All heavy atoms as an XYZ file, in Angstrom:
479
protein
N       0.850     -1.230     -0.065
C       0.033     -0.071      0.008
C       0.864      1.273     -0.051
O       1.214      1.673     -1.023
C      -0.973     -0.045      1.157
C      -2.005      0.894      1.171
S      -3.293      0.413      2.278
C      -4.146      1.914      2.471
N       1.269      1.770      1.134
C       2.156      2.929      1.203
C       1.496      4.211      0.735
O       0.265      4.356      0.794
N       2.332      5.220      0.523
C       1.955      6.535      0.191
C       1.203      6.538     -1.138
O       1.679      5.951     -2.121
C       3.078      7.521      0.218
C       3.745      7.570      1.553
C       2.691      8.883     -0.205
C       2.934      8.057      2.647
N       0.053      7.152     -1.230
C      -0.765      7.235     -2.424
C      -0.196      8.284     -3.405
O       0.541      9.223     -3.043
C      -2.175      7.652     -2.004
C      -2.855      6.810     -0.962
C      -3.502      5.651     -1.503
O      -4.065      5.606     -2.563
N      -3.479      4.485     -0.720
N      -0.557      8.088     -4.779
C      -0.165      8.988     -5.724
C      -1.238     10.141     -5.729
O      -2.274      9.957     -5.329
C      -0.070      8.336     -7.141
O      -1.380      7.790     -7.407
C       0.937      7.298     -7.215
N      -0.870     11.368     -6.263
C      -1.704     12.428     -6.370
C      -3.013     12.196     -6.988
O      -2.984     11.437     -8.092
C      -0.969     13.573     -7.029
C       0.523     13.205     -6.820
C       0.510     11.675     -6.790
N      -4.159     12.616     -6.562
C      -5.417     12.409     -7.239
C      -6.126     11.207     -6.743
O      -7.341     11.048     -6.894
N      -5.454     10.271     -6.081
C      -6.193      9.102     -5.506
C      -6.888      9.473     -4.172
O      -6.283     10.264     -3.355
C      -5.201      7.986     -5.244
C      -4.661      7.323     -6.415
C      -3.833      6.062     -6.019
O      -4.342      5.206     -5.309
O      -2.734      6.054     -6.460
N      -8.136      9.042     -4.054
C      -8.740      9.328     -2.794
C      -8.024      8.672     -1.533
O      -7.491      7.536     -1.713
C     -10.142      8.718     -2.914
C     -10.161      8.069     -4.226
C      -8.976      8.315     -4.903
N      -7.918      9.365     -0.513
C      -7.187      8.737      0.642
C      -7.619      9.557      1.882
O      -8.115     10.711      1.937
C      -5.704      8.743      0.424
C      -5.143     10.321      0.501
C      -3.642     10.240      0.202
N      -2.837     11.372      0.389
C      -2.920     12.549     -0.126
N      -3.919     12.831     -0.846
N      -2.151     13.466      0.203
N      -7.324      8.866      3.127
C      -7.383      9.566      4.350
C      -5.943     10.050      4.764
O      -5.067      9.331      4.427
C      -7.951      8.527      5.395
C      -9.361      8.218      5.285
C      -9.854      7.198      4.661
C     -10.460      8.933      5.827
N     -11.187      7.127      4.692
C     -11.598      8.222      5.466
C     -10.619     10.031      6.543
C     -12.892      8.701      5.752
C     -11.882     10.508      6.916
C     -13.031      9.826      6.530
N      -5.912     11.102      5.584
C      -4.629     11.524      6.077
C      -4.879     11.724      7.544
O      -5.623     12.626      7.936
C      -4.123     12.778      5.411
C      -2.825     13.202      5.938
C      -1.657     12.225      5.740
O      -1.598     11.616      4.641
N      -0.757     12.079      6.670
N      -4.158     10.968      8.372
C      -4.324     11.124      9.813
C      -3.134     11.822     10.285
O      -1.924     11.626      9.932
C      -4.402      9.706     10.481
C      -4.439      9.849     11.957
C      -5.535      8.992      9.885
N      -3.279     12.883     11.254
C      -2.258     13.687     11.723
C      -2.282     13.602     13.300
O      -3.304     13.860     13.891
C      -2.289     15.040     11.328
C      -1.079     15.852     11.599
O      -0.135     15.407     12.186
N      -1.115     17.176     11.148
N      -1.222     13.119     13.835
C      -1.015     13.072     15.286
C      -0.137     14.240     15.845
O       0.998     14.341     15.311
C      -0.497     11.740     15.840
C      -1.266     10.530     15.378
C      -0.946      9.783     14.232
C      -2.389     10.188     16.212
C      -1.698      8.732     13.955
C      -3.077      9.014     15.794
C      -2.848      8.336     14.617
N      -0.637     15.023     16.799
C       0.164     16.010     17.363
C       0.895     15.376     18.592
O       0.264     14.849     19.449
C      -0.671     17.269     17.852
C      -0.927     18.131     16.587
C      -1.899     17.800     15.773
C      -0.177     19.275     16.370
C      -2.203     18.672     14.591
C      -0.458     20.080     15.381
C      -1.402     19.806     14.449
N       2.255     15.468     18.620
C       3.060     14.806     19.547
C       4.121     15.791     20.104
O       4.274     16.872     19.512
C       3.759     13.497     19.011
C       4.636     13.865     17.782
C       2.662     12.547     18.585
C       5.439     12.651     17.340
N       4.812     15.323     21.062
C       5.910     16.202     21.721
C       7.216     16.207     21.010
O       7.995     17.191     21.090
C       6.115     15.742     23.145
N       7.630     15.199     20.282
C       8.918     15.018     19.674
C       8.866     14.223     18.298
O       8.838     13.015     18.337
C       9.887     14.357     20.619
C      11.322     14.393     20.179
O      11.617     14.662     19.006
O      12.171     14.025     21.012
N       8.869     15.072     17.162
C       8.758     14.434     15.890
C      10.006     13.584     15.555
O       9.929     12.474     14.963
C       8.562     15.447     14.795
C       8.749     15.002     13.416
C       7.188     16.119     14.986
N      11.189     14.074     15.962
C      12.421     13.284     15.619
C      12.380     11.856     16.343
O      12.773     10.881     15.664
C      13.635     14.049     16.088
C      14.236     15.000     14.969
C      13.404     16.224     14.915
O      12.466     16.460     15.753
O      13.719     17.022     14.001
N      12.073     11.827     17.617
C      11.948     10.518     18.316
C      10.936      9.635     17.644
O      11.131      8.439     17.561
C      11.550     10.804     19.745
O      12.640     11.451     20.394
N       9.819     10.162     17.210
C       8.749      9.374     16.606
C       9.207      8.767     15.298
O       8.998      7.568     15.029
C       7.503     10.182     16.293
N      10.075      9.555     14.534
C      10.577      8.895     13.315
C      11.602      7.754     13.607
O      11.488      6.691     12.987
C      11.328     10.037     12.500
N      12.453      7.979     14.514
C      13.378      6.904     14.923
C      12.609      5.694     15.536
O      12.909      4.572     15.188
C      14.363      7.395     16.034
C      15.225      6.344     16.654
C      15.339      8.503     15.466
N      11.616      5.937     16.332
C      10.810      4.793     16.909
C      10.070      4.021     15.862
O       9.899      2.823     15.898
C       9.915      5.283     18.032
C      10.763      5.854     19.265
C       9.741      6.351     20.340
O       8.617      6.035     20.334
O      10.386      7.209     21.108
N       9.562      4.723     14.836
C       8.740      4.051     13.781
C       9.706      3.084     13.105
O       9.228      1.974     12.784
C       8.278      5.168     12.809
N      10.913      3.508     12.654
C      11.858      2.655     12.013
C      12.165      1.428     12.890
O      12.256      0.255     12.497
C      13.120      3.394     11.478
C      14.142      2.482     11.071
C      12.681      4.442     10.455
N      12.472      1.709     14.167
C      12.805      0.682     15.133
C      11.615     -0.474     15.268
O      11.970     -1.608     15.466
C      13.087      1.236     16.499
N      10.473      0.047     15.044
C       9.307     -0.851     15.185
C       8.928     -1.449     13.917
O       7.918     -2.209     13.736
C       8.123     -0.007     15.715
N       9.684     -1.321     12.804
C       9.450     -1.975     11.551
C       8.740     -1.084     10.564
O       8.460     -1.476      9.406
N       8.462      0.165     10.918
C       7.876      1.101     10.030
C       8.831      1.814      9.107
O      10.018      1.378      9.023
N       8.415      2.979      8.485
C       9.364      3.711      7.662
C       9.060      5.154      7.768
O       7.979      5.584      8.272
C       9.285      3.244      6.299
O       7.915      3.283      5.793
N       9.991      5.952      7.227
C       9.928      7.423      7.267
C       9.778      7.793      5.721
O      10.665      7.458      4.936
C      11.163      8.066      7.773
C      10.990      9.670      7.621
C      11.299      7.706      9.326
N       8.570      8.340      5.436
C       8.331      8.733      4.031
C       8.691     10.199      3.787
O       9.122     10.583      2.658
C       6.877      8.589      3.629
C       6.556      7.076      3.446
N       6.695      6.479      2.345
C       5.885      6.300      4.259
C       6.345      5.219      2.397
N       5.777      5.030      3.648
N       8.641     11.010      4.842
C       9.148     12.377      4.729
C       9.866     12.769      6.062
O       9.270     12.729      7.120
C       7.921     13.314      4.545
O       8.312     14.670      4.645
N      11.140     12.982      6.058
C      11.924     13.382      7.211
C      11.311     14.563      7.944
O      10.697     15.342      7.362
C      13.394     13.664      6.829
C      14.176     12.490      6.224
C      14.469     11.442      7.238
O      14.621     11.745      8.394
O      14.605     10.388      6.898
N      11.569     14.605      9.260
C      11.011     15.801      9.993
C      11.597     17.089      9.444
O      12.774     17.311      9.159
C      11.683     15.586     11.392
C      11.872     14.093     11.539
C      12.306     13.720     10.163
N      10.672     18.034      9.197
C      10.969     19.387      8.622
C      10.103     20.386      9.294
O       8.990     20.160      9.773
C      10.771     19.466      7.112
C      11.651     18.562      6.333
C       9.328     19.178      6.774
N      10.639     21.629      9.372
C       9.848     22.835      9.797
C       8.844     23.176      8.722
O       9.198     23.157      7.523
C      10.802     23.991     10.206
C      11.610     23.738     11.441
O      11.169     22.843     12.222
O      12.600     24.406     11.520
N       7.650     23.514      9.057
C       6.638     23.926      8.107
C       6.775     25.419      7.963
O       6.619     26.154      9.041
C       5.254     23.585      8.618
C       4.171     24.091      7.615
C       5.045     22.024      8.827
N       7.064     25.862      6.649
C       7.288     27.381      6.496
C       6.039     28.157      6.914
O       4.853     27.864      6.592
C       7.498     27.438      4.992
C       7.890     26.101      4.628
C       7.209     25.121      5.483
N       6.290     29.207      7.664
C       5.177     30.138      8.027
C       4.274     29.646      9.272
O       3.435     30.341      9.688
N       4.574     28.447      9.720
C       3.794     27.908     10.868
C       4.791     27.375     11.949
O       5.766     26.929     11.661
C       2.952     26.731     10.402
C       1.851     27.055      9.385
C       1.172     25.755      8.991
C       0.820     27.983     10.063
N       4.359     27.474     13.204
C       5.201     27.016     14.274
C       5.062     25.478     14.429
O       4.758     25.017     15.535
C       4.600     27.717     15.518
C       3.246     27.888     15.222
C       3.109     28.115     13.756
N       5.234     24.700     13.336
C       5.186     23.267     13.336
C       6.394     22.543     12.757
O       7.019     23.100     11.893
C       3.948     22.819     12.497
C       2.563     23.165     12.968
C       1.507     22.649     11.897
C       2.265     22.523     14.300
N       6.596     21.407     13.196
C       7.594     20.460     12.653
C       6.816     19.205     12.413
O       6.107     18.743     13.177
C       8.699     20.283     13.657
C       9.854     19.547     13.061
C      11.102     19.797     13.802
N      12.313     19.132     13.347
C      13.011     19.339     12.210
N      12.652     20.497     11.528
N      14.016     18.671     11.746
N       6.999     18.701     11.150
C       6.243     17.498     10.690
C       7.088     16.471     10.058
O       8.174     16.740      9.501
C       5.137     17.888      9.635
C       4.014     18.661     10.163
C       2.987     18.874      9.097
O       3.238     18.820      7.850
O       1.891     19.209      9.454
N       6.571     15.211     10.113
C       7.194     14.067      9.380
C       6.000     13.162      8.941
O       5.032     13.114      9.631
C       8.167     13.301     10.318
N       6.216     12.554      7.846
C       5.287     11.524      7.389
C       5.899     10.196      7.580
O       7.038      9.831      7.080
C       4.861     11.747      5.898
O       4.326     13.032      5.799
C       3.816     10.770      5.421
N       5.233      9.272      8.328
C       5.716      8.009      8.640
C       4.712      6.952      8.173
O       3.711      7.191      7.610
C       5.803      7.866     10.152
C       6.578      8.981     10.841
C       6.464      8.753     12.375
C       7.967      9.050     10.421
N       5.131      5.711      8.234
C       4.309      4.573      7.827
C       4.495      3.404      8.904
O       5.626      3.175      9.374
C       4.501      4.099      6.449
N       3.365      2.782      9.176
C       3.533      1.534     10.071
C       4.134      0.370      9.364
O       4.311      0.451      8.076
C       2.217      1.230     10.691
C       1.114      0.642      9.810
O       1.469      0.289      8.611
O      -0.056      0.494     10.140
N       4.386     -0.760      9.987
C       4.884     -1.919      9.225
C       4.139     -2.366      8.169
O       4.753     -3.097      7.210
C       5.136     -2.964     10.315
C       5.198     -2.155     11.660
C       4.297     -0.915     11.449
N       2.858     -2.199      8.036
C       2.008     -2.498      6.913
C       2.089     -1.540      5.749
O       1.402     -1.742      4.786
C       0.524     -2.797      7.377
C       0.500     -3.896      8.451
C       0.791     -5.183      7.909
O       0.468     -5.560      6.768
O       1.518     -6.031      8.720
N       2.662     -0.375      5.949
C       2.776      0.685      4.884
C       1.708      1.651      5.055
O       1.598      2.559      4.148
N       0.851      1.682      6.117
C      -0.113      2.777      6.174
C       0.436      4.048      6.653
O       1.171      4.095      7.711
C      -1.273      2.272      7.239
C      -2.270      3.264      7.426
C      -1.835      0.963      6.723
N       0.305      5.022      5.952
C       0.937      6.353      6.175
C       0.204      7.183      7.123
O      -1.074      7.166      7.211
N       0.880      8.034      7.897
C       0.273      8.951      8.769
C       1.350     10.148      8.941
O       2.520     10.027      8.684
C      -0.146      8.393     10.053
C       0.940      7.731     10.822
C       1.622      8.439     11.854
C       1.324      6.378     10.490
C       2.713      7.779     12.554
C       2.352      5.725     11.299
C       3.000      6.422     12.242
N       0.864     11.261      9.488
C       1.723     12.377      9.762
C       1.781     12.646     11.245
O       0.805     12.465     11.880
C       1.205     13.675      9.047
O       1.169     13.371      7.602
C       2.066     14.887      9.289
N       3.001     12.999     11.730
C       3.152     13.454     13.093
C       3.532     14.947     13.023
O       4.365     15.323     12.204
C       4.154     12.600     13.879
C       3.661     11.215     14.087
C       5.515     12.504     13.188
N       2.973     15.714     13.943
C       3.317     17.163     13.962
C       3.671     17.552     15.446
O       3.140     17.011     16.373
C       2.138     17.932     13.559
O       1.874     17.727     12.279
N       4.655     18.465     15.549
C       5.046     18.951     16.832
C       4.905     20.491     16.809
O       5.447     21.179     15.926
C       6.575     18.583     17.041
C       7.152     19.208     18.225
C       8.687     18.821     18.351
O       9.186     18.006     17.594
N       9.421     19.538     19.193
N       4.104     21.006     17.824
C       4.028     22.412     17.862
C       5.215     23.040     18.413
O       5.748     22.606     19.532
C       2.898     22.695     18.827
C       2.219     24.176     18.847
C       1.851     24.651     17.486
C       1.092     24.222     19.799
N       5.835     23.980     17.830
C       7.061     24.641     18.233
C       6.973     25.747     19.117
O       7.956     26.401     19.522
C       7.911     24.948     16.966
C       8.288     23.777     16.028
C       9.035     24.238     14.877
C       9.134     22.788     16.837
N       5.750     26.303     19.377
C       5.593     27.505     20.159
C       6.371     27.481     21.362
O       7.079     28.390     21.797
C       4.130     27.577     20.496
């Protein structure tokens, strides 16, 4: 499954957490993957990463930088 191509219908789940970097490391350690490395979101006080569980289901984690 994995990340969908543009135009395909899909759900996007976003979890707000305390530490995006740790979540990315833990996802890989648990058999998942990182589809988008943690980055600061331009113009917003957010840091985000797109991860996937071991089955390939993608989700986003966000960290409020305020």
